[in-house]
C-alpha positions in Angstrom: 17.5 -3.3 0.4 14.5 -5.7 0.0 11.8 -5.5 -2.6 8.1 -6.0 -2.7 5.1 -5.6 -4.9 2.0 -3.4 -4.2 -0.9 -4.4 -6.4 -4.7 -4.4 -6.7 -7.3 -5.2 -9.3 -8.3 -2.1 -11.2 -11.1 -2.0 -13.7 -10.9 0.6 -16.4 -14.2 -0.1 -18.3 -17.2 -2.4 -18.2 -15.7 -4.7 -20.9 -13.2 -6.1 -18.4 -14.6 -9.0 -16.3 -13.7 -9.2 -12.7 -12.7 -12.8 -13.2 -10.1 -11.8 -15.8 -8.8 -9.0 -13.5 -8.4 -11.5 -10.7 -6.4 -13.9 -12.9 -4.1 -11.0 -14.0 -3.7 -9.9 -10.3 -2.7 -13.5 -9.3 -0.2 -13.6 -12.2 1.6 -10.5 -11.1 1.8 -11.7 -7.6 3.2 -15.1 -8.8 5.9 -13.2 -10.7 6.9 -11.4 -7.5 7.0 -14.7 -5.6 9.1 -16.5 -8.3 11.3 -13.4 -8.8 12.5 -13.3 -5.2 10.6 -10.4 -3.9 10.2 -10.3 -0.1 6.5 -9.5 0.0 3.2 -8.7 -1.8 1.0 -6.0 -0.4 -2.7 -5.4 -1.2 -5.1 -3.1 0.5 -8.7 -2.3 1.4 -11.1 -0.2 -0.7 -14.8 -0.1 -1.1 -17.2 0.8 -4.0 -14.5 1.9 -6.4 -13.7 0.0 -9.6 -10.5 2.2 -9.6 -9.1 0.1 -6.8 -10.9 -3.3 -6.2 -10.0 -4.7 -2.7 -13.0 -5.0 -0.3 -11.1 -7.3 2.2 -7.3 -7.7 2.0 -7.5 -10.8 4.2 -9.6 -12.6 1.6 -7.1 -11.6 -1.1 -4.1 -12.8 1.1 -5.6 -16.2 1.8 -6.3 -16.6 -1.9 -2.7 -15.6 -2.7 -1.3 -18.0 -0.2 -2.7 -20.8 -2.4 -1.0 -19.4 -5.5 2.4 -18.5 -4.0 5.1 -20.3 -2.0 7.6 -18.0 -0.3 6.5 -14.4 -0.5 5.3 -12.6 2.6 1.7 -11.4 2.3 0.8 -8.0 3.7 -2.2 -5.8 4.1 -1.3 -2.5 2.4 -3.4 -1.4 4.1 -6.4 -2.2 6.3 -8.5 1.0 7.0 -8.5 0.9 10.8 -11.7 2.9 11.4 -13.7 0.4 9.4 -12.8 -2.4 11.8 -13.6 -3.1 15.4 -10.3 -4.0 17.1 -11.5 -7.5 18.2 -12.7 -8.3 14.7 -9.5 -7.0 13.1 -7.3 -8.9 15.6 -9.3 -12.1 15.0 -9.4 -12.0 11.2 -5.7 -11.1 11.1 -4.8 -14.0 13.4 -6.9 -16.4 11.3 -5.3 -15.2 8.1 -1.9 -15.8 9.7 -2.8 -19.3 10.6 -4.3 -20.0 7.1 -1.2 -18.6 5.4 1.3 -20.5 7.5 2.6 -17.5 9.3 3.2 -15.3 6.3 1.0 -12.4 7.2 2.2 -8.8 7.8 -0.4 -6.2 8.9 -0.2 -2.7 7.4 -2.7 -0.2 8.9 -3.8 3.2 7.9 -6.6 5.8 8.6 -7.8 5.7 5.0 -7.7 8.5 2.4 -10.9 8.7 0.5 -13.9 10.7 1.7 -15.9 8.7 -0.8 -15.4 5.7 1.4 -15.8 7.5 4.7 -19.2 8.9 3.8 -20.5 5.5 2.8 -19.1 3.3 5.5 -19.0 5.8 8.4 -20.9 8.9 7.6 -19.5 12.0 9.4 -16.1 10.5 9.8 -13.2 12.9 8.9 -9.5 12.3 8.5 -8.7 13.5 12.0 -11.1 11.1 13.7 -10.0 8.3 11.4 -6.5 8.9 12.5 -7.5 8.8 16.2 -9.4 5.6 15.7 -6.3 4.1 14.0 -4.1 5.1 16.9 -6.5 3.5 19.4 -7.0 0.3 17.5 -3.5 -0.7 16.3 -1.8 -1.1 19.7 -4.7 -3.3 20.8 -3.9 -5.9 18.2 -0.8 -7.3 20.1 -2.7 -7.2 23.4 -5.6 -9.1 21.9 -3.2 -11.6 20.3 -1.6 -12.1 23.7 -4.9 -12.7 25.4 -7.4 -11.2 28.0 -7.2 -7.6 26.8 -9.8 -5.3 28.4 -10.2 -1.8 27.0 -12.0 1.4 27.9 -11.1 4.0 25.3 -12.5 6.9 23.4 -14.0 4.9 20.6 -14.1 1.3 21.8 -14.9 -0.3 25.1 -14.9 -4.1 25.8 -14.3 -6.5 28.7 -11.4 -8.9 28.7 -11.2 -10.5 25.3 -8.7 -12.9 23.6 -8.2 -13.1 19.8 -9.3 -16.5 18.6 -7.5 -18.0 16.9 -4.0 -16.9 18.1 -1.6 -16.0 15.2 0.8 -18.6 13.9 3.7 -16.2 14.4 4.8 -16.3 18.1 4.8 -12.5 18.5 2.0 -11.9 16.1 2.4 -10.6 12.5 4.7 -7.6 12.0 2.7 -4.4 12.1 3.3 -1.4 9.7 1.8 2.1 9.9 1.2 4.2 6.9 2.9 7.5 8.0 3.3 10.9 6.6 3.3 13.7 9.2 5.8 13.7 12.1 3.2 12.7 14.7 2.4 9.5 12.7 6.1 8.6 12.5 6.4 9.1 16.3 3.3 7.0 17.0 4.7 4.1 14.9 8.2 4.2 16.3 7.0 4.6 19.9 4.9 1.5 19.6 7.6 -0.6 17.8 5.7 -0.6 14.5 7.4 -0.5 11.1 6.6 2.4 8.8 5.4 2.6 5.2 5.6 5.9 3.4 4.1 6.8 0.1 5.5 9.9 -1.6 3.2 10.9 -4.5 4.3 13.7 -6.8 7.0 15.7 -5.0 9.9 13.6 -6.0 13.2 13.1 -4.1 12.5 16.1 -1.8 9.5 14.4 -0.3 11.3 11.0 -0.1 14.1 12.8 1.8 11.7 14.6 4.1 9.8 11.4 5.0 13.0 9.7 5.9 14.0 12.7 8.0 10.8 12.4 10.0 11.4 8.7 10.5 15.0 9.3 11.6 13.8 12.0 14.1 11.2 9.7 15.5 13.8 6.9 15.9 16.3 9.3 17.6 13.7 10.2 20.3 13.0 6.6 21.3 15.3 4.0 22.8 15.2 0.4 21.6 15.4 -1.4 18.3 14.9 0.6 15.1 11.8 -0.4 13.2 11.9 -0.9 9.4 10.8 1.7 6.9 9.4 0.9 3.5 9.1 3.3 0.5 6.1 2.7 -1.7 6.4 4.3 -5.1 4.9 4.1 -8.6 7.5 2.3 -10.7 7.9 1.6 -14.4 10.9 0.0 -16.0 10.9 0.9 -19.6 12.4 -0.9 -22.6 13.7 2.4 -24.1 13.2 6.2 -23.8 10.1 6.1 -26.0 8.6 3.6 -23.6 9.5 5.9 -20.7 7.5 8.7 -22.3 4.5 6.5 -22.9 4.6 5.3 -19.3 4.7 8.9 -18.0 1.6 9.7 -20.1 -0.2 6.6 -18.7 0.7 7.4 -15.1 -0.3 11.0 -15.7 -3.8 9.8 -16.6 -3.8 7.5 -13.6 -2.9 10.3 -11.2 -5.6 12.6 -12.7 -8.2 10.0 -11.8 -6.6 9.3 -8.5 -6.9 13.0 -7.7 -10.6 13.1 -8.9 -11.4 10.2 -6.6 -9.6 11.9 -3.7 -11.5 15.2 -4.3 -14.8 13.3 -4.3 -16.6 15.9 -6.4 -17.3 14.0 -9.6 -20.4 11.8 -10.1 -19.8 8.0 -9.6 -22.1 5.5 -11.3 -21.8 1.7 -10.9 -18.4 2.1 -9.3 -16.9 4.2 -12.1 -16.2 7.9 -11.8 -17.3 10.1 -14.6 -14.7 10.2 -17.3 -12.3 13.0 -17.5 -12.2 14.8 -20.8 -9.0 15.3 -22.8 -9.2 18.9 -21.9 -9.4 18.2 -18.2 -6.5 15.8 -18.4 -4.4 18.3 -20.2 -5.3 21.1 -17.8 -4.0 19.2 -14.7 -0.5 20.7 -14.7 0.4 19.1 -11.3 0.0 15.6 -12.9 1.6 16.4 -16.2 3.7 13.6 -17.7 7.0 15.5 -17.5 6.5 16.2 -13.8 5.6 12.6 -13.0 8.5 11.3 -15.1 10.7 13.5 -12.8 9.0 12.6 -9.5 8.2 8.9 -9.8 10.5 6.0 -10.3 10.2 5.7 -14.1 12.9 5.0 -16.7 15.1 2.4 -18.3 16.6 -0.3 -16.1 19.8 1.7 -15.4 17.8 4.8 -14.7 15.6 3.0 -12.2 18.7 1.4 -10.6 20.2 4.8 -10.1 17.0 6.2 -8.5 16.5 3.2 -6.2 20.1 3.3 -5.1 19.5 6.9 -3.9 16.6 5.6 -1.8 18.8 2.9 -0.4 21.5 5.4 0.5 18.9 7.4 2.4 18.3 4.4 4.6 15.1 2.8 3.3 14.9 -0.9 4.2 12.4 -1.9 1.5 11.3 -0.6 -1.8 7.8 -1.5 -2.9 7.0 -1.5 -6.6 3.5 0.1 -6.9 2.2 -1.3 -10.1 -1.4 0.1 -10.2 -1.3 2.4 -13.2 -4.2 1.9 -15.6 -1.8 0.2 -17.9 -2.6 -3.1 -19.7 -1.8 -6.3 -18.0 0.9 -6.9 -20.7 2.6 -3.6 -19.9 2.5 -4.2 -16.2 4.0 -7.7 -16.6 6.8 -6.5 -19.0 7.8 -3.7 -16.6 7.8 -6.0 -13.6 9.8 -8.6 -15.5 12.5 -6.0 -16.3 12.5 -4.9 -12.6 13.0 -8.5 -11.4 15.6 -9.4 -14.1 17.5 -6.2 -14.7 17.1 -4.0 -11.6 17.0 -6.2 -8.5 20.3 -8.1 -9.3 22.1 -4.7 -9.0 21.3 -4.8 -5.3 22.9 -8.2 -4.5 
């Protein structure tokens, strides 16, 4: 099994400067690079201090100047916010600028908050259809002289300029959950990234089952599948309990952004009261401790080995958590020093 880091800048209050958050983000990515992780993933979000990432290609070019070996992936670009020609060209330029280190993760997007600001009227169904139309065009545009007459996009013969540094173009990953999205990815030869949230091992097994079913229905090479999961490697059991409380708070805010019902001012969602946090039983600390990859080094090793036994090719350490930079660094250091060596 290979390992990667999934990270963004996240601003908890107005006292934090974006410059300092950027330095902390770079520091975490450098730890991943020096620690032997395969890749760093960072995504695309708009207007949300909760997840600061307006253009992953900018972040990746920046990271290329601060790292040496790690692959650099978009985790993920939101396909409906991009014209296919623009996406192909910017991805190819990023691949050139990073010396062929780019991987392109693509998704339909998840936040109605973003849809209603960038593409008013867009819903999840149409976003998914736009993603399915756009993504196969990337390889065709990278090859050259691609003409297209589709439901959402029409254009005469066009070639991505520049061409990617990688001869076949950057590897493409699809964020998949339902069976149809797994089938779409596998049928097109794309790798798959899955993100179980709060249903524990049952959902991790279900998602692998959907991937296996999709692979069984298609002849040809088997794509890769990556498991993205919130992770915290604790120093002791008390630290585990603290991490579960912190991640519970993070998930309560995650859910509030997703529901898109609370006021947002200057990029910050209205604060949740202690009563609201406590009332969210689905995101309670004991449930997240059970369902996420949280524990001491040996406990995390045991959990990740279960994922490896299921057939996952890559495990991505999702570090966004609302924790301090110091706690993120300590957990990642323990993962690199104490967990990864157990996988040879």
